[in-house]
C-alpha positions as CSV (number, residue, x, y, z in Angstrom):
1,M,4.9,-15.2,-18.6
2,T,2.7,-12.2,-19.4
3,V,1.6,-9.6,-16.8
4,L,-1.9,-8.4,-17.9
5,S,-3.8,-5.6,-16.3
6,S,-5.9,-8.0,-14.3
7,S,-3.8,-11.1,-14.0
8,V,-0.5,-12.8,-14.5
9,R,-0.7,-15.4,-17.3
10,E,1.5,-17.6,-19.3
11,T,0.3,-16.2,-22.7
12,A,-1.1,-12.9,-24.0
13,A,-4.8,-12.3,-23.8
14,A,-5.2,-12.2,-27.6
15,D,-3.6,-15.7,-27.9
16,S,-5.9,-17.0,-25.1
17,C,-9.0,-15.6,-27.0
18,R,-7.9,-17.3,-30.2
19,R,-7.4,-20.7,-28.5
20,A,-10.5,-20.4,-26.3
21,W,-13.1,-19.7,-29.0
22,P,-13.1,-23.3,-30.5
23,V,-13.0,-24.8,-27.0
24,A,-15.9,-22.6,-25.9
25,Q,-17.9,-23.5,-29.0
26,R,-17.3,-27.2,-28.3
27,L,-18.7,-26.7,-24.8
28,G,-21.8,-25.0,-26.0
29,V,-21.0,-21.3,-26.3
30,S,-23.0,-19.9,-29.2
31,R,-21.6,-16.4,-29.3
32,V,-19.5,-13.8,-27.5
33,A,-20.5,-10.1,-27.7
34,E,-19.1,-6.8,-26.6
35,T,-21.5,-5.1,-24.2
36,T,-19.2,-2.2,-23.2
37,H,-21.2,0.4,-25.1
38,L,-24.5,-0.3,-23.4
39,D,-23.1,2.0,-20.7
40,R,-21.3,5.3,-20.8
41,I,-18.2,4.3,-18.8
42,G,-16.3,2.6,-21.6
43,I,-14.4,0.0,-19.5
44,P,-14.4,-3.1,-21.7
45,V,-17.0,-5.8,-20.8
46,F,-17.8,-8.8,-22.9
47,A,-20.6,-11.5,-22.6
48,A,-20.5,-15.1,-23.7
49,V,-23.8,-16.9,-24.3
50,R,-24.2,-20.6,-23.6
51,P,-27.8,-21.4,-24.2
52,G,-27.8,-24.9,-22.6
53,A,-26.1,-23.9,-19.3
54,E,-27.3,-25.3,-16.0
55,L,-25.7,-22.5,-14.1
56,V,-25.4,-19.1,-15.9
57,V,-26.4,-18.7,-19.5
58,V,-24.6,-15.4,-19.9
59,T,-21.1,-15.1,-18.4
60,A,-19.2,-11.8,-18.4
61,G,-15.6,-10.7,-18.6
62,K,-14.0,-7.4,-17.9
63,G,-10.5,-5.8,-18.0
64,Q,-8.6,-2.7,-19.0
65,Y,-8.3,-4.0,-22.5
66,A,-10.9,-5.7,-24.8
67,D,-8.9,-8.9,-25.3
68,E,-8.7,-9.5,-21.5
69,A,-12.5,-8.9,-21.2
70,R,-13.3,-11.2,-24.1
71,A,-11.0,-13.9,-22.7
72,G,-12.6,-13.6,-19.3
73,A,-16.1,-14.1,-20.6
74,L,-15.1,-17.1,-22.7
75,M,-13.1,-18.8,-19.9
76,E,-15.8,-18.3,-17.3
77,A,-18.3,-20.0,-19.6
78,V,-15.7,-22.8,-20.2
79,E,-15.1,-23.3,-16.5
80,Q,-18.8,-23.7,-15.7
81,A,-19.4,-26.0,-18.7
82,V,-16.6,-28.3,-17.5
83,A,-17.9,-28.3,-13.9
84,E,-21.4,-29.1,-15.0
85,R,-20.3,-32.1,-17.1
86,C,-18.2,-33.5,-14.3
87,A,-20.6,-32.9,-11.4
88,A,-22.4,-36.3,-11.6
89,T,-19.3,-38.4,-12.3
90,T,-16.8,-37.1,-9.7
91,P,-15.9,-40.0,-7.3
92,L,-17.3,-39.5,-3.8
93,R,-16.4,-40.8,-0.4
94,W,-19.1,-41.2,2.3
95,A,-17.9,-40.8,5.8
96,S,-18.9,-39.1,9.1
97,P,-17.3,-35.8,10.1
98,R,-16.0,-37.5,13.2
99,A,-14.2,-40.1,11.0
100,I,-12.6,-37.4,8.8
101,A,-11.4,-35.5,11.9
102,G,-10.0,-38.8,13.3
103,E,-7.9,-39.2,10.2
104,G,-6.3,-35.8,10.8
105,G,-8.5,-33.8,8.4
106,P,-10.0,-30.5,9.3
107,R,-13.1,-30.5,11.5
108,L,-16.3,-29.8,9.7
109,G,-16.4,-26.3,11.3
110,A,-13.2,-25.4,9.5
111,W,-15.3,-25.3,6.3
112,C,-17.6,-22.6,7.7
113,P,-21.0,-24.3,7.4
114,R,-24.2,-22.4,7.8
115,P,-24.6,-21.7,11.5
116,Q,-28.4,-22.4,11.6
117,T,-27.9,-26.1,10.4
118,T,-27.7,-29.0,12.8
119,V,-25.0,-31.6,12.1
120,D,-24.8,-35.2,13.4
121,V,-21.1,-35.8,13.5
122,D,-21.6,-39.5,13.2
123,R,-23.8,-39.4,10.1
124,A,-22.1,-40.1,6.8
125,L,-21.7,-37.1,4.5
126,P,-20.3,-36.9,0.9
127,W,-16.7,-35.9,0.6
128,I,-14.3,-35.5,-2.3
129,T,-10.6,-36.3,-1.9
130,V,-8.3,-33.8,-3.4
131,P,-4.5,-33.1,-3.3
132,S,-3.4,-30.6,-0.6
133,L,-1.0,-27.9,-1.6
134,S,-0.2,-27.3,2.1
135,G,2.1,-30.4,2.5
136,T,-0.5,-32.4,4.3
137,G,-1.2,-35.1,1.8
138,D,-4.7,-35.7,0.5
139,L,-7.6,-33.6,1.8
140,A,-11.2,-34.6,2.3
141,V,-13.5,-31.7,1.3
142,P,-17.3,-31.5,1.6
143,A,-18.6,-32.3,-1.9
144,E,-20.9,-29.3,-1.9
145,L,-17.7,-27.1,-1.9
146,V,-16.3,-28.8,-5.0
147,L,-19.2,-29.7,-7.2
148,T,-21.2,-27.0,-9.0
149,P,-24.0,-27.5,-9.6
150,C,-24.1,-30.0,-6.7
151,P,-26.3,-33.0,-7.6
152,A,-29.4,-33.2,-5.4
153,E,-28.4,-36.6,-3.9
154,V,-25.2,-35.1,-2.4
155,T,-26.5,-31.7,-1.4
156,T,-26.4,-31.3,2.3
157,G,-27.5,-27.7,2.6
158,L,-24.6,-27.1,5.0
159,F,-22.7,-24.8,2.6
160,G,-24.6,-23.9,-0.6
161,S,-23.1,-24.5,-4.0
162,T,-21.2,-21.6,-5.6
163,T,-18.5,-21.1,-8.2
164,T,-16.0,-19.5,-5.9
165,G,-12.6,-21.0,-6.5
166,L,-13.6,-22.4,-9.9
167,A,-10.9,-21.2,-12.3
168,S,-9.1,-22.0,-15.5
169,G,-5.7,-21.2,-17.0
170,N,-3.3,-21.9,-19.8
171,G,-1.4,-24.0,-17.3
172,H,-2.4,-25.8,-14.1
173,T,-0.5,-23.5,-11.8
174,E,-1.9,-20.4,-13.5
175,A,-5.4,-21.8,-12.9
176,V,-4.7,-22.6,-9.3
177,L,-3.3,-19.1,-8.6
178,H,-6.4,-17.5,-10.2
179,G,-8.7,-19.8,-8.1
180,L,-6.9,-19.2,-4.8
181,C,-7.0,-15.4,-5.3
182,E,-10.8,-15.7,-5.8
183,V,-11.3,-17.7,-2.6
184,L,-9.3,-15.1,-0.7
185,E,-11.2,-12.3,-2.3
186,R,-14.4,-13.8,-1.1
187,D,-13.0,-14.4,2.4
188,L,-12.0,-10.7,2.7
189,T,-15.2,-9.4,1.2
190,S,-17.0,-11.4,3.9
191,L,-14.9,-9.9,6.7
192,M,-15.3,-6.4,5.4
193,S,-19.1,-6.8,5.1
194,V,-19.3,-7.4,8.8
195,A,-16.7,-4.8,9.9
196,D,-14.9,-2.7,7.3
197,T,-11.2,-2.1,8.3
198,S,-10.1,-1.0,4.9
199,A,-8.5,2.4,4.0
200,L,-9.6,4.8,1.3
201,I,-7.1,5.1,-1.5
202,D,-6.2,8.7,-2.5
203,P,-7.1,8.8,-6.2
204,D,-4.3,11.2,-7.0
205,T,-1.8,8.4,-6.1
206,L,-3.2,5.8,-8.5
207,P,-0.7,4.3,-11.0
208,A,-1.4,4.4,-14.7
209,G,-3.6,1.4,-15.2
210,P,-6.0,1.9,-12.3
211,A,-5.9,5.7,-12.8
212,Q,-7.2,5.2,-16.4
213,L,-10.2,3.1,-15.2
214,Y,-10.9,5.5,-12.3
215,G,-10.8,8.4,-14.7
216,R,-13.3,6.8,-17.1
217,I,-15.7,6.3,-14.2
218,R,-15.4,9.9,-13.0
219,A,-15.6,11.2,-16.6
220,A,-19.0,9.4,-16.9
221,G,-20.3,11.6,-14.1
222,L,-20.4,8.8,-11.5
223,G,-19.1,8.6,-8.0
224,V,-16.3,6.1,-7.4
225,W,-14.3,5.0,-4.3
226,L,-11.5,2.5,-4.0
227,R,-10.5,0.9,-0.7
228,W,-7.6,-1.3,0.3
229,V,-6.5,-3.9,2.8
230,P,-2.9,-5.4,2.8
231,V,-3.3,-9.0,3.7
232,Y,-2.0,-12.5,3.0
233,G,1.2,-11.0,1.5
234,G,-1.0,-9.4,-1.1
235,H,-3.6,-6.7,-1.7
236,Y,-7.4,-6.7,-1.4
237,M,-9.2,-3.9,-3.2
238,S,-12.9,-3.0,-3.1
239,C,-14.6,-0.4,-5.3
240,L,-18.0,1.2,-5.3
241,I,-19.6,3.1,-8.2
242,D,-22.6,5.3,-7.5
243,D,-24.9,6.9,-10.0
244,R,-26.1,10.2,-8.5
245,D,-28.7,10.6,-11.3
246,R,-30.3,7.3,-10.3
247,A,-30.4,7.4,-6.5
248,H,-31.4,3.7,-6.2
249,P,-29.6,0.8,-4.7
250,L,-29.5,-1.0,-8.1
251,Y,-27.1,1.7,-9.2
252,C,-24.7,1.3,-6.3
253,N,-22.4,-1.3,-7.8
254,G,-19.5,-3.0,-6.2
255,G,-16.3,-4.7,-7.4
256,Y,-13.6,-6.6,-5.6
257,G,-10.1,-8.0,-6.3
258,F,-7.4,-9.8,-4.4
259,H,-3.9,-10.3,-5.9
260,P,-0.3,-10.3,-4.9
261,L,0.2,-7.3,-7.2
262,P,-1.6,-4.1,-6.1
263,D,-2.1,-2.8,-9.6
264,V,-3.8,-6.1,-10.6
265,A,-6.1,-6.1,-7.5
266,A,-7.1,-2.5,-8.2
267,V,-7.9,-3.1,-11.9
268,R,-10.0,-6.1,-10.9
269,A,-12.0,-4.2,-8.4
270,L,-12.6,-1.1,-10.7
271,A,-13.4,-3.2,-13.8
272,E,-15.7,-5.6,-11.8
273,A,-17.7,-2.6,-10.4
274,A,-18.2,-1.4,-14.0
275,Q,-19.2,-4.9,-15.1
276,S,-21.7,-5.2,-12.2
277,R,-23.3,-1.9,-13.2
278,L,-23.5,-3.0,-16.9
279,T,-24.9,-6.4,-15.9
280,Y,-27.9,-4.6,-14.3
281,I,-28.3,-2.4,-17.4
282,Q,-28.1,-5.5,-19.7
283,G,-30.4,-7.5,-17.5
284,S,-29.5,-10.9,-19.0
285,R,-28.4,-12.8,-15.9
286,H,-31.0,-15.1,-14.4
287,D,-29.9,-14.4,-10.8
288,L,-30.6,-10.7,-11.0
289,T,-34.2,-11.4,-10.1
290,D,-33.1,-11.9,-6.4
291,S,-31.6,-8.4,-6.3
292,Y,-34.7,-6.9,-7.9
293,A,-37.0,-8.6,-5.5
294,A,-34.9,-7.6,-2.4
295,F,-34.9,-3.9,-3.4
296,S,-38.5,-4.0,-4.5
297,S,-39.5,-5.2,-1.1
298,M,-38.1,-2.0,0.4
299,G,-39.9,1.3,0.6
300,P,-38.4,4.5,-0.7
301,R,-37.0,5.6,2.7
302,E,-35.5,2.1,3.3
303,Q,-33.9,2.2,-0.1
304,A,-32.5,5.7,0.5
305,S,-31.2,4.6,4.0
306,W,-29.5,1.5,2.5
307,R,-27.7,3.6,-0.2
308,E,-26.7,6.3,2.3
309,R,-25.1,3.7,4.6
310,L,-23.2,2.1,1.7
311,L,-21.9,5.5,0.5
312,A,-20.9,6.5,4.0
313,R,-18.9,3.2,4.4
314,Y,-17.0,3.5,1.1
315,G,-16.4,7.3,1.2
316,A,-15.4,7.5,4.9
317,P,-12.2,9.7,4.7
318,A,-11.0,9.0,8.3
319,R,-8.2,6.7,7.0
320,T,-7.0,7.8,3.6
321,V,-3.7,6.3,2.2
322,A,-1.6,6.5,-0.9
323,F,-1.7,3.6,-3.3
324,P,0.6,0.9,-2.1
325,T,4.0,0.3,-3.8
326,A,4.4,-3.1,-5.4
327,P,7.0,-5.2,-3.7
328,D,10.2,-6.4,-5.4
329,R,9.4,-9.8,-6.8
330,S,12.6,-10.3,-8.9
331,G,12.6,-13.8,-10.2
332,R,9.2,-14.6,-8.8
333,L,6.9,-12.7,-11.1
334,S,5.3,-15.8,-12.6
335,P,2.3,-17.9,-11.7
336,Q,4.7,-20.4,-10.0
337,G,6.5,-17.8,-8.0
338,L,3.4,-15.9,-7.0
339,L,1.6,-19.1,-6.0
340,K,4.5,-20.2,-3.8
341,D,4.6,-16.9,-1.9
342,L,0.9,-16.8,-1.6
343,L,0.6,-20.3,-0.2
344,A,3.2,-19.5,2.4
345,A,1.4,-16.3,3.5
346,V,-2.0,-18.1,3.7
347,G,-0.5,-20.8,5.9
348,A,1.2,-18.2,8.1
349,A,-2.2,-16.4,8.6
350,G,-3.7,-19.6,9.9
351,L,-5.8,-20.5,6.9
352,G,-5.7,-23.9,5.1
353,P,-5.0,-26.5,4.2
354,V,-5.4,-25.5,0.6
355,G,-6.8,-28.2,-1.7
356,V,-7.2,-28.4,-5.5
357,H,-9.6,-30.5,-7.4
358,T,-8.6,-30.8,-11.1
359,F,-11.5,-31.5,-13.5
360,A,-11.3,-33.9,-16.4
361,P,-9.5,-32.4,-19.4
362,L,-12.6,-31.4,-21.3
363,A,-11.3,-28.0,-22.1
364,E,-7.8,-28.8,-23.5
365,P,-5.4,-27.1,-23.9
366,F,-6.8,-25.2,-20.9
367,H,-6.9,-26.5,-17.3
368,V,-9.9,-26.2,-15.1
369,V,-9.7,-26.5,-11.3
370,R,-11.6,-25.9,-8.1
371,V,-9.6,-24.4,-5.2
372,V,-10.8,-24.8,-1.6
373,V,-9.3,-23.3,1.5
374,A,-10.2,-24.5,5.0
375,R,-11.1,-21.7,7.4
376,A,-11.7,-19.2,4.6
377,E,-15.0,-17.3,5.1
378,H,-17.8,-17.2,2.5
379,F,-20.6,-15.0,3.8
380,T,-23.1,-13.8,1.2
381,A,-26.8,-13.3,1.1
382,H,-27.1,-16.7,-0.7
383,T,-24.7,-18.9,1.3
384,R,-25.1,-17.3,4.8
385,R,-22.0,-19.1,5.9
386,F,-20.4,-17.8,9.1
387,G,-17.2,-19.2,10.4
388,P,-15.1,-18.6,13.6
389,R,-12.8,-16.0,12.0
390,L,-15.8,-13.9,10.8
391,A,-17.3,-14.0,14.3
392,A,-13.9,-13.0,15.9
393,H,-13.5,-10.2,13.4
394,A,-16.9,-8.8,14.2
395,R,-16.2,-9.0,18.0
396,E,-12.8,-7.3,17.6
397,Q,-14.3,-4.3,15.7
398,R,-17.1,-3.5,18.1
């Protein structure tokens, strides 16, 4: 077991890089390049290029150290390549939402479909049966939440296809832990986007790892804020970087992280915000055009107002706290121990069941999985999903 700055893994990042490169090449990655120095911050960011990708040609990785960033870029490319190759051959089950609920499965609403869609509960929809980690046996999951990209013939439009919960690891449990943390990160980002209940972290209380990244951002002449919510037995962190010299929404860049260890969650948020900024500078991702178009449609006053609201939200000092102390996890500081504790906390919070789809072993020796969590929110500009917990959270904070 190895505790990295941004994850808990079974092997060191350098070893993962060494083993991942031939796998990535086999799956279509042509090169991996360091992009750190395209920006002035200096937080390590790497990009892996997969020219034949259906999803994202250029995947990025970030971390406190170069090997972690390189491994992240490679493994994200590997995950997506495996998912693409398996999308058309994954076994499906066609059944109505009423039939699934009658078998004891979660109702369709538990998967937080888009509210503007109309559903005939007696019409057959495509599902994928996956093992449940919540002790409830097998779990029927809408195919659109497992397959990415989702084939046109099984796309319902109820959810939208994303890569949230798609994860890889040196071992199966490591991959599942990583995927579950990502699903919970998106759930909390959704809640905070509607009503932000986080607290501002006092930067003078940051531990060594996060303090180093925070310091690099400040030394680059940029504004930076880190916010925190304790939840699900772990820690959710969100970060905003603002470039005062470029007072434009494109240079207000966010990063997010959820993990049982607060240091890891903080490094994820800080490094992802730096990666997001560098991604706009690099300009190589195909999906950036949506952001460009959205901001281009705004006038100067509207752009300024958007930025001011975001800065006011992140910099609000009304509730400022010290960086949280990591709990004693003696004997449980491993992917297995952390996953066990996290599943218990998720269940106690009323989320779940938690399901895991394991993809075909196309990336051996690595494992690639898709983690899904019933009742977890996933509200973004793309998905527009809005479940009952998000609605309740919005009402409670009025």
